[in-house]
C-alpha positions as a printed Julia matrix, in Angstrom:
708×3 Matrix{Float64}:
 -60.63  160.48   34.6
 -61.52  163.05   31.44
 -65.32  163.8    31.04
 -67.17  164.6    28.12
 -70.71  165.92   28.25
 -70.9   164.53   31.92
 -69.46  161.09   30.78
 -66.2   159.37   32.68
 -64.06  158.63   29.97
 -60.91  156.18   30.87
 -57.55  156.96   30.3
 -55.77  154.11   27.88
 -52.52  153.64   28.18
 -49.76  153.07   25.5
 -47.63  150.11   26.02
 -44.32  152.28   25.44
 -45.75  155.45   27.12
 -44.18  156.65   30.97
 -46.0   158.37   32.64
 -44.94  161.04   35.23
 -47.78  159.97   37.51
 -50.46  157.46   37.62
 -54.36  158.19   37.61
 -56.78  156.51   38.64
 -59.24  155.11   35.89
 -55.83  154.42   33.46
 -56.84  150.68   31.99
 -55.09  147.95   30.22
 -55.8   144.39   28.75
 -53.56  142.49   30.62
 -51.75  141.28   33.71
 -48.48  141.27   32.05
 -49.51  144.83   30.59
 -50.29  145.97   34.29
 -46.77  145.18   36.07
 -45.05  145.96   32.94
 -47.12  149.5    33.45
 -45.92  149.69   37.02
 -43.19  148.63   36.31
 -41.45  151.19   33.51
 -43.04  154.02   35.99
 -41.22  152.73   39.15
 -37.84  152.41   37.26
 -38.09  155.88   35.95
 -39.08  156.72   39.72
 -36.62  155.07   41.0
 -38.06  151.99   42.71
 -38.76  148.23   42.7
 -42.24  146.57   42.09
 -43.21  142.99   43.15
 -46.67  141.14   42.81
 -49.02  141.81   45.58
 -52.45  139.99   46.59
 -55.4   138.88   43.86
 -58.67  139.05   44.73
 -61.53  136.93   43.32
 -64.83  135.32   44.72
 -64.94  131.37   44.73
 -65.63  129.93   41.11
 -65.18  133.41   39.78
 -62.78  135.63   37.49
 -60.07  137.72   39.05
 -61.83  140.81   40.42
 -59.03  143.15   41.82
 -55.32  142.68   41.59
 -52.66  145.24   43.16
 -48.69  145.5    42.68
 -46.26  146.84   45.53
 -43.78  148.98   46.09
 -40.44  145.81   46.73
 -40.21  147.41   50.02
 -44.07  146.71   51.34
 -44.71  144.9    54.49
 -41.82  143.04   56.55
 -39.99  139.65   56.67
 -41.84  136.96   58.99
 -38.81  136.83   62.28
 -37.49  133.0    62.06
 -36.33  133.26   64.82
 -32.08  133.19   66.3
 -31.73  129.91   66.01
 -32.51  128.67   62.87
 -30.28  128.03   60.31
 -30.28  130.12   56.94
 -29.16  128.76   53.63
 -28.24  132.33   52.44
 -28.32  135.32   54.93
 -29.56  138.03   53.23
 -30.26  141.37   53.73
 -33.36  142.73   55.07
 -34.81  144.95   52.74
 -37.86  146.23   53.85
 -39.07  148.88   55.62
 -43.08  148.74   55.33
 -43.68  150.88   52.42
 -46.99  151.6    51.27
 -47.09  152.87   48.41
 -48.76  150.62   45.39
 -51.45  150.09   42.43
 -54.46  148.46   42.32
 -56.52  147.23   39.08
 -59.76  146.24   39.32
 -60.51  144.09   36.54
 -64.02  143.87   34.21
 -64.5   142.39   30.98
 -60.96  141.83   30.44
 -60.47  145.49   31.15
 -57.9   145.96   33.69
 -58.62  149.88   35.21
 -56.72  151.49   37.93
 -58.32  151.86   40.69
 -56.37  152.65   43.81
 -52.82  154.15   43.75
 -50.28  155.49   46.19
 -47.42  156.93   45.33
 -46.09  158.03   48.7
 -42.55  156.45   49.89
 -41.32  155.77   52.94
 -37.77  155.17   52.06
 -35.38  156.83   49.65
 -35.59  156.34   46.11
 -32.44  155.12   43.68
 -30.68  157.81   41.6
 -30.98  156.98   37.68
 -26.78  155.57   38.69
 -28.5   153.11   40.75
 -31.45  152.12   39.07
 -29.5   149.14   37.34
 -29.51  147.56   41.38
 -33.81  147.89   40.83
 -34.65  144.04   40.5
 -37.57  144.59   38.81
 -35.69  146.26   36.07
 -33.32  143.67   35.15
 -33.59  142.17   32.5
 -32.1   140.56   29.5
 -33.12  141.09   26.4
 -33.17  138.3    23.53
 -30.77  139.93   21.47
 -28.24  140.89   24.11
 -28.34  136.82   25.42
 -27.5   135.84   22.27
 -24.24  138.24   22.08
 -23.23  137.56   25.25
 -23.53  133.28   24.47
 -21.8   134.23   20.58
 -19.06  135.89   22.66
 -18.56  133.21   25.26
 -19.07  130.63   22.97
 -16.14  131.67   21.0
 -13.92  131.76   23.78
 -13.86  135.78   25.46
 -14.29  135.07   29.05
 -17.83  136.52   30.94
 -16.51  139.92   32.52
 -15.06  141.13   28.94
 -18.25  140.17   27.16
 -20.33  142.49   29.31
 -18.11  145.27   29.25
 -18.12  145.06   25.76
 -21.52  145.07   25.14
 -22.45  147.46   28.15
 -19.88  149.41   25.65
 -21.31  149.0    22.72
 -25.68  149.46   24.15
 -24.35  152.46   26.85
 -23.75  152.72   30.26
 -27.06  154.53   30.6
 -29.07  152.38   28.67
 -28.07  148.68   30.05
 -30.46  147.7    32.46
 -28.43  144.15   34.16
 -25.31  143.42   35.61
 -22.75  141.44   35.9
 -24.5   139.26   38.09
 -27.29  138.31   35.59
 -24.93  137.85   33.04
 -22.97  134.94   34.66
 -26.71  133.48   35.53
 -27.59  133.41   32.52
 -24.49  131.72   31.43
 -24.93  128.99   34.25
 -28.55  128.96   33.57
 -27.52  127.91   29.82
 -24.29  125.95   31.1
 -27.09  123.45   32.99
 -29.04  123.26   30.31
 -26.13  121.33   27.63
 -25.48  119.01   31.11
 -29.48  118.5    32.06
 -28.43  114.71   32.04
 -25.23  114.95   33.82
 -21.72  115.9    32.49
 -20.96  112.26   32.07
 -24.6   110.79   30.38
 -24.21  114.78   28.34
 -21.3   113.59   26.67
 -22.77  110.52   25.79
 -26.09  112.16   24.4
 -23.88  114.56   22.26
 -21.78  111.74   20.54
 -25.24  109.38   19.81
 -26.54  113.09   18.47
 -23.34  113.53   16.12
 -23.3   109.7    14.57
 -26.73  110.11   14.13
 -25.93  113.13   11.68
 -22.31  111.79   10.65
 -22.32  107.43    9.98
 -19.03  108.13    9.91
 -18.41  109.38   13.53
 -16.77  107.29   15.91
 -16.78  107.63   19.64
 -15.49  105.24   22.72
 -15.97  105.46   26.54
 -14.55  103.81   29.34
 -16.18  103.9    32.68
 -14.69  102.58   35.94
 -15.93  100.03   38.19
 -18.44  102.72   39.97
 -19.79  103.62   36.11
 -17.92  107.07   36.55
 -16.85  108.34   33.23
 -13.21  107.28   33.22
 -11.58  108.05   29.65
 -13.12  109.06   26.04
 -12.19  109.42   22.84
 -13.98  110.83   19.42
 -13.51  112.01   16.06
 -15.77  112.7    13.33
 -16.19  111.61    9.77
 -13.46  114.09    8.18
 -10.84  113.19   10.51
 -10.69  109.82    9.55
 -10.43  111.21    5.93
  -7.26  113.31    7.13
  -5.97  110.5     8.67
  -5.85  108.14    5.34
  -4.54  111.12    3.58
  -2.31  112.52    6.24
  -1.94  109.93    8.9
   1.77  108.63    8.06
   3.15  111.43   10.61
   1.14  111.62   14.22
   1.99  114.12   17.36
   0.95  113.26   20.67
   0.98  114.79   24.0
  -0.51  114.92   27.16
   0.66  118.31   28.88
  -2.28  120.35   29.84
  -5.45  119.65   32.32
  -8.1   121.94   31.77
 -11.43  120.64   33.12
 -12.87  121.12   36.55
 -12.21  117.0    36.61
  -8.57  117.43   36.09
  -8.48  115.14   33.34
  -6.09  115.04   30.87
  -6.12  116.48   27.21
  -5.03  114.1    24.64
  -5.32  115.51   21.17
  -3.71  113.46   17.77
  -2.29  115.79   15.58
  -0.77  115.87   12.22
   0.48  117.52    9.2
  -1.61  118.84    5.91
  -0.01  119.49    2.6
  -0.15  123.1     3.48
   1.92  122.01    6.3
  -0.6   123.34    8.42
  -1.76  120.78   12.01
  -4.76  118.68   11.23
  -6.84  116.94   14.11
  -7.27  113.62   13.78
  -9.23  113.2    17.23
  -9.22  114.09   20.98
  -9.28  112.01   24.08
  -9.06  112.79   27.42
  -7.87  110.39   30.3
  -8.28  110.31   34.29
  -4.98  108.58   34.46
  -1.66  107.93   33.16
  -1.17  104.69   33.03
  -0.15  102.25   30.65
  -3.48  100.8    31.14
  -5.18  104.13   29.65
  -2.76  104.78   27.14
  -3.04  100.95   25.67
  -6.84  101.35   25.93
  -6.47  105.11   24.16
  -4.35  103.72   21.61
  -6.13  100.33   20.85
  -9.33  102.94   20.11
  -7.71  105.41   18.19
  -6.33  102.63   15.95
 -10.12  100.66   15.43
 -11.16  104.34   14.92
  -8.79  104.85   11.33
  -9.06  101.66   10.53
  -6.34  100.3    11.73
  -3.89  101.65    9.74
  -0.8   102.68   11.72
   1.48  106.08   11.24
   4.95  105.82   10.02
   5.87  107.94   13.3
   4.81  108.65   16.46
   5.7   111.9    17.73
   5.55  111.64   22.2
   7.28  113.21   25.26
   9.22  111.13   27.2
   6.87  109.38   28.96
   7.64  105.71   30.39
   3.79  104.59   30.34
   3.66  106.1    26.69
   6.49  104.41   25.29
   5.5   100.96   26.59
   1.97  101.25   25.0
   2.71  102.35   21.93
   5.21   99.4    21.58
   2.06   97.32   22.73
   0.22   99.02   20.01
   2.04  100.12   17.53
   4.74   98.28   16.54
   4.72   98.55   13.14
   5.59  102.98   14.02
   8.66  104.54   14.15
   8.38  105.92   18.05
  10.28  109.39   18.28
  10.65  111.53   21.37
  10.49  115.53   21.66
  13.85  116.62   20.79
  12.84  119.87   22.28
  12.42  118.55   26.05
  15.17  116.12   25.97
  17.36  119.5    24.76
  15.9   121.23   27.57
  16.27  118.46   30.08
  19.58  118.32   28.95
  20.34  122.12   30.25
  19.56  121.29   33.49
  21.04  117.85   33.72
  24.37  119.59   32.18
  24.51  122.96   33.3
  27.34  123.52   34.25
  29.0   121.87   31.26
  26.77  123.74   29.0
  28.3   126.85   30.18
  31.63  125.42   28.14
  30.79  126.62   24.33
  32.81  123.57   23.24
  31.22  121.23   24.81
  27.75  122.76   23.63
  29.04  122.31   19.88
  30.0   118.65   20.87
  26.82  117.98   22.07
  24.09  119.86   19.7
  26.29  117.81   16.69
  25.52  114.55   18.55
  22.16  115.73   18.9
  21.65  117.19   15.32
  24.51  117.24   13.0
  24.94  113.29   12.62
  23.79  111.65    9.66
  24.91  108.15    9.96
  24.89  105.74   12.77
  28.59  105.33   13.14
  28.74  109.68   12.51
  27.19  109.65   15.71
  28.44  106.76   17.71
  31.71  108.0    17.05
  31.01  111.72   18.31
  29.3   110.54   21.49
  32.6   108.01   22.46
  34.66  111.25   21.68
  32.47  113.98   24.25
  32.04  111.18   27.0
  35.85  110.77   26.8
  36.78  114.44   26.44
  34.78  115.76   29.05
  34.69  112.84   31.62
  31.2   112.04   31.62
  31.53  108.12   31.9
  29.82  108.1    35.35
  26.99  110.63   34.2
  23.77  108.11   34.81
  21.12  110.65   32.99
  23.05  110.59   29.88
  23.63  106.95   29.55
  19.89  107.08   30.08
  19.9   108.9    27.0
  22.41  107.34   25.46
  19.71  103.85   26.2
  17.42  105.58   24.26
  19.28  107.22   20.83
  17.56  105.33   18.63
  14.08  107.12   19.25
  15.59  111.1    19.26
  18.68  111.25   16.97
  17.79  111.31   13.34
  20.8   109.25   12.31
  19.05  106.27   13.4
  15.5   106.96   11.42
  16.71  107.78    7.94
  15.2   105.54    5.97
  11.39  106.13    7.84
   9.5   109.23    6.65
   8.81  111.3     9.45
   8.02  114.86    7.77
  11.07  115.94    9.57
   9.54  116.55   12.6
  11.36  117.07   15.79
   8.82  117.98   18.51
   5.66  117.1    19.48
   5.18  121.39   19.73
   2.01  120.95   17.24
   0.33  119.2    19.93
   1.36  121.45   22.49
   0.12  124.27   20.38
  -3.47  122.55   20.18
  -3.28  122.15   23.8
  -2.35  125.66   24.14
  -4.72  126.78   22.24
  -7.53  124.64   24.29
  -5.91  126.19   27.44
  -6.76  129.74   26.52
 -10.08  129.38   25.71
 -10.96  126.73   28.9
 -10.93  126.94   32.7
 -11.51  124.59   35.44
 -14.77  125.21   36.24
 -15.56  124.15   32.59
 -18.22  121.09   31.83
 -17.11  118.19   29.64
 -19.12  119.47   27.12
 -18.22  122.29   26.95
 -14.77  121.5    26.56
 -15.83  119.17   23.32
 -17.83  122.34   21.99
 -15.08  124.4    22.39
 -12.44  122.02   20.39
 -15.56  121.26   17.67
 -14.93  124.83   17.06
 -11.35  124.64   16.83
 -11.22  121.91   14.54
 -13.76  123.87   12.26
 -11.36  127.03   12.28
  -8.26  124.48   11.35
 -10.67  123.58    8.71
 -11.78  126.36    7.23
  -8.39  127.92    7.39
  -7.59  124.73    5.05
  -9.91  125.29    2.62
  -9.08  128.79    2.51
  -5.25  127.43    1.74
  -6.99  124.63   -0.89
  -8.95  127.53   -2.74
  -5.7   129.62   -3.31
  -3.83  127.14   -4.77
  -6.64  126.32   -7.05
  -7.24  130.11   -8.41
  -2.99  131.31   -7.7
   0.73  130.72   -8.7
   3.83  131.68   -7.36
   5.57  134.72   -9.02
   8.19  134.93  -11.02
   8.31  130.93  -12.05
   8.51  131.48  -16.03
   9.63  128.84  -18.61
   9.16  125.36  -18.25
  11.93  123.81  -16.01
  11.55  121.78  -13.54
  11.08  124.7   -11.17
   7.54  125.42  -13.41
   6.58  121.67  -13.31
   6.97  121.76   -8.81
   4.84  124.85   -9.2
   1.87  123.38  -10.62
   2.39  120.27   -8.3
   3.07  121.22   -5.25
   0.98  123.59   -2.46
   2.21  127.18   -2.18
   4.06  125.99    1.1
   5.85  122.52   -0.3
   6.92  125.01   -3.15
   9.04  127.06   -1.13
  10.88  124.72    0.39
  11.22  122.84   -2.8
  12.46  126.6    -4.5
  15.12  126.72   -1.54
  16.74  123.49   -1.99
  16.84  123.98   -6.04
  18.01  127.39   -5.29
  20.56  125.95   -2.81
  21.34  122.93   -5.64
  23.25  126.27   -7.77
  26.38  126.6    -5.67
  27.02  122.89   -5.18
  29.86  121.02   -6.44
  29.2   117.68   -8.34
  32.07  115.48   -9.21
  31.04  112.6   -11.26
  32.45  109.06   -9.94
  32.65  105.39  -10.64
  29.07  104.34  -13.01
  28.03  101.53  -14.74
  25.58  101.02  -17.57
  22.51  101.95  -15.42
  23.76  103.75  -12.61
  26.24  106.45  -12.16
  27.71  108.07   -9.1
  28.26  111.46   -7.52
  29.79  112.84   -4.95
  28.85  116.8    -3.62
  29.92  119.01   -1.64
  28.72  122.99   -0.46
  31.57  125.34   -0.45
  32.66  125.56    3.26
  31.71  121.86    4.06
  33.55  119.01    4.38
  30.41  116.97    4.42
  30.68  114.8     1.36
  27.21  113.65   -0.23
  26.32  110.71   -2.87
  23.58  110.21   -5.36
  23.07  107.51   -7.62
  21.01  108.46  -10.75
  19.87  105.89  -13.3
  19.27  107.92  -16.34
  17.38  105.46  -18.0
  14.66  104.36  -15.54
  15.18  108.3   -13.82
  15.46  106.37  -10.42
  17.82  108.62   -8.38
  18.77  108.46   -4.39
  20.72  110.75   -1.97
  23.03  109.84    0.93
  21.04  112.73    3.36
  17.8   110.79    2.93
  16.11  113.81    2.74
  13.46  112.13    0.34
  13.03  108.97    2.48
  12.08  111.26    5.39
  10.23  114.55    4.32
   9.5   113.08    0.92
  10.92  115.92   -1.13
  13.87  115.96   -3.58
  17.19  117.48   -1.77
  19.4   119.32   -3.42
  21.87  117.0    -3.82
  19.61  115.27   -6.25
  17.96  118.48   -7.85
  22.04  119.3    -8.89
  22.25  115.83  -10.43
  18.43  116.05  -12.24
  20.02  119.72  -13.68
  23.23  118.3   -14.8
  20.87  115.56  -17.16
  18.75  118.16  -18.1
  15.61  116.66  -16.56
  12.9   119.34  -16.89
   9.83  117.73  -14.72
  10.15  116.01  -11.4
  10.0   112.36  -11.9
   6.72  110.85  -11.2
   7.95  108.8    -8.5
   9.44  111.32   -6.05
   6.53  112.92   -6.21
   4.67  112.39   -2.69
   0.9   112.68   -3.37
   0.54  114.57    0.56
   2.28  117.38   -0.43
   0.58  117.98   -3.75
  -2.51  120.18   -4.51
  -4.63  117.03   -4.85
  -3.47  115.15   -1.96
  -6.52  114.51   -1.42
  -8.38  114.1    -4.66
  -9.26  110.89   -6.12
  -8.1   109.42   -2.99
 -11.08  106.61   -2.55
  -8.95  105.32   -6.19
  -7.01  103.73   -3.59
  -8.13  102.13   -1.46
  -8.24   98.3    -1.57
  -8.85   95.79    0.21
  -5.74   93.76   -0.61
  -2.9    95.83    0.86
  -4.65   95.31    4.24
  -3.96   92.73    6.57
  -6.63   90.12    6.06
  -7.93   89.46    9.28
  -8.81   92.84    9.67
 -10.86   92.91    5.59
 -14.02   92.5     7.83
 -17.67   94.09    7.22
 -16.78   97.19    8.62
 -13.79   97.8     7.14
 -15.41   97.5     3.81
 -18.31   99.77    5.13
 -15.83  102.69    6.34
 -14.32  102.42    2.92
 -17.43  102.57    0.93
 -18.34  105.48    3.92
 -15.0   107.24    2.57
 -15.92  107.22   -0.75
 -19.87  108.27   -0.08
 -19.0   111.12    2.05
 -16.99  112.86   -0.76
 -19.67  112.11   -2.79
 -22.35  113.5    -1.08
 -20.59  116.47    0.28
 -20.54  117.89   -3.64
 -23.25  116.95   -4.79
 -25.72  118.45   -2.46
 -24.43  121.78   -3.48
 -26.45  121.75   -6.83
 -30.06  120.18   -7.01
 -29.17  118.97  -10.65
 -26.17  117.23   -9.21
 -28.08  116.07   -6.39
 -30.37  114.35   -8.86
 -27.56  112.67  -10.86
 -26.24  110.97   -7.91
 -29.59  109.42   -6.74
 -29.83  108.05  -10.35
 -26.76  106.26  -10.11
 -27.14  104.79   -6.92
 -30.59  103.61   -7.36
 -28.82  101.85  -10.57
 -25.76  100.58   -8.51
 -28.62   99.52   -5.99
 -30.0    97.41   -8.79
 -26.85   96.29   -9.79
 -25.96   94.44   -6.4
 -29.53   93.16   -5.45
 -28.89   91.8    -8.94
 -25.73   90.25   -7.85
 -27.53   89.1    -4.43
 -29.9    86.97   -6.2
 -27.43   85.13   -8.62
 -25.35   83.33   -5.7
 -25.48   80.24   -5.16
 -27.15   79.07   -1.35
 -28.65   82.46   -0.78
 -30.01   81.05    2.48
 -27.17   79.87    3.88
 -24.93   82.37    2.52
 -27.69   84.87    4.63
 -27.09   83.01    7.84
 -23.3    83.0     7.71
 -23.3    86.85    6.33
 -25.43   87.86    9.55
 -23.63   86.1    11.64
 -20.68   87.48   10.33
 -22.06   90.4    10.93
 -22.97   90.07   14.26
 -19.78   88.88   14.8
 -18.13   92.26   13.82
 -20.39   94.4    15.38
 -19.41   92.94   18.51
 -15.7    92.92   17.98
 -15.78   96.65   16.39
 -17.69   98.25   19.18
 -16.85   99.28   22.86
 -19.34   98.02   25.26
 -19.14  101.01   27.27
 -20.38  103.19   24.59
 -23.85  102.22   23.92
 -26.96  102.52   27.15
 -30.08  101.92   27.14
 -32.47  104.41   28.31
 -33.16  100.66   30.77
 -29.32  101.31   31.99
 -27.82  103.01   34.41
 -26.64  106.65   33.4
 -22.64  107.2    33.26
 -21.72  108.96   36.3
 -19.81  112.1    36.14
 -15.93  111.77   37.52
 -15.32  112.96   40.3
 -14.57  116.92   41.05
 -10.4   117.94   41.68
 -10.59  121.28   44.05
  -6.74  122.19   42.64
  -4.26  124.02   45.04
  -4.17  127.14   42.51
  -4.51  126.98   39.11
  -3.53  123.61   37.22
  -4.77  125.12   33.45
  -0.82  125.49   33.08
   1.67  122.95   31.8
   2.59  119.95   33.88
   6.14  119.16   34.88
   7.13  116.09   33.99
   8.12  113.28   36.2
  11.67  114.2    35.73
  11.1   117.61   36.94
   9.29  116.39   39.72
  11.95  113.9    40.48
  14.69  116.82   40.57
  12.62  119.15   42.54
  12.2   116.08   45.36
  16.11  115.94   45.2
  16.31  119.4    45.71
  14.4   119.16   48.67
  15.73  116.38   50.52
  19.66  117.64   50.1
  18.37  120.76   51.96
């Protein structure tokens, strides 16, 4: 207290000031200020505080409030036999240090202060452990949450923040960091992990009308399988869905569900995501459900080629759901298995060369059969069971059996496994499913941003050292940079080919081409009148680019541009532009040309239109005006139809049928229905966030154990 002409003047406390000692008469103006005032003092001295008694008369406002040293008083004795959930340490020592505030007319004034402690105070290095001083500021919390969302481990996030702030300035521990992240995770799954996923999907569907999801539950209403894809994935599939890579290699969550992404190849030769699923098991029923759901989500458009690993259940499901697609097996997996089953044989360089020739070097079925039979006979492998099974599946792995099917010349499921690996790097077995989905969404954004970057480079740049107006110049204006490089390599390799003109008639000329040092002869048919060209290597049929042999013949005929029929749109810079003009109901099966498919096509066009028009107010205005004109024309057309009432009734029935056919009953839940329950968490022995062993590897391991 200070005196001025005999009057007592209270000391007004600055909210940011720290006092060496607290004096009677100091004042603040709220309980929060009073607590912060004493807590700052406590932190500077090395002890923690807690809130003490309140004093008030019945019906009267608060008169006094005490704040104590955290070691004040003693805990009540609970008895020896009482079972406690947590066996906490005894920290109280009966310390009498405290401060008392008296409240009058909203002013909190210090009326009593005791600074004496009966315990040792914390040093400056130990003060981070004082509970009342540990607090994560909003800015620090935002940094931690952002880093963890980006895939940085929480311990590394804490270490980074501690280094940035300063070891002496940070006022929270790793445990506080862990608790913050746990609380945020709990908020995500407030309705339960499974139900939170469905709520998330519903929100996404409200934001994106083209968003699709489907959920399957078991007999106990527990989440079993689910699949989702957004509107952008549907557009990507329409452009690049001719080749599909599917793999189920990793289990990356606490429920031990199988992660199954659908991956394709875009016009820049980068991976593109078509959707993702999580399965509770790898049975035929689960795969059939998933593939049928995927087919429905993509408008019943089947891919030309599907690449998977050698899983029997998956193979049978593909035969049932994708009868029009060419199912190919991952050659990398087969090659690895061959080294295990034929380990002693692979030590022989001659056998290895012969096997690789059968595996990679045959371009016709006859050539493969001849080389395979020669290998079996020469090395006496007639009774080798694994080779017999491999031969039975030859049409699914040997390139010679699919030379007429487009596959982008893909040979493995590496793209899907790479996506799985990326997810594995940022996930762990304790993650909730909603977090896994959010991580997938972030990775999808990264993939799409990279595609946008590549599109920008293609629009605003050109390959170096491309002069003149020849076929190479034309290719540089048509293809993306990646595909142009592949085309350029083929063109450069064509220069050294030996070309001999063979038999020909009025319309078609036959050429025989050989490469120096190689015996294989390639046959090229070319029609100068209409520009039709084909090669026995079938590179255009499988990859969509003209081969060196065809380019050599075109060069001989002084062709300056790539013939239009041999420019595959999926590899061009404008692979997605004006794609909507190619949409036609006539190309679809009449049974599947339902209202839902027509709606999907309109959404396809509208998605791109609305995305571009929203960039500027003027474009938005133009689109709104044109849409109103279109709406008036549609209403006028509907009004001119006869029997409107009858048509309306039948249309309503058709709509109801389409909706019932196109919607999985398992995915729509009203507020009156039971929420979907979480799958049963699986406690695994050791880490399961790793590459899973195939059935072949498991059976091998079992045989080894039995032989011991």
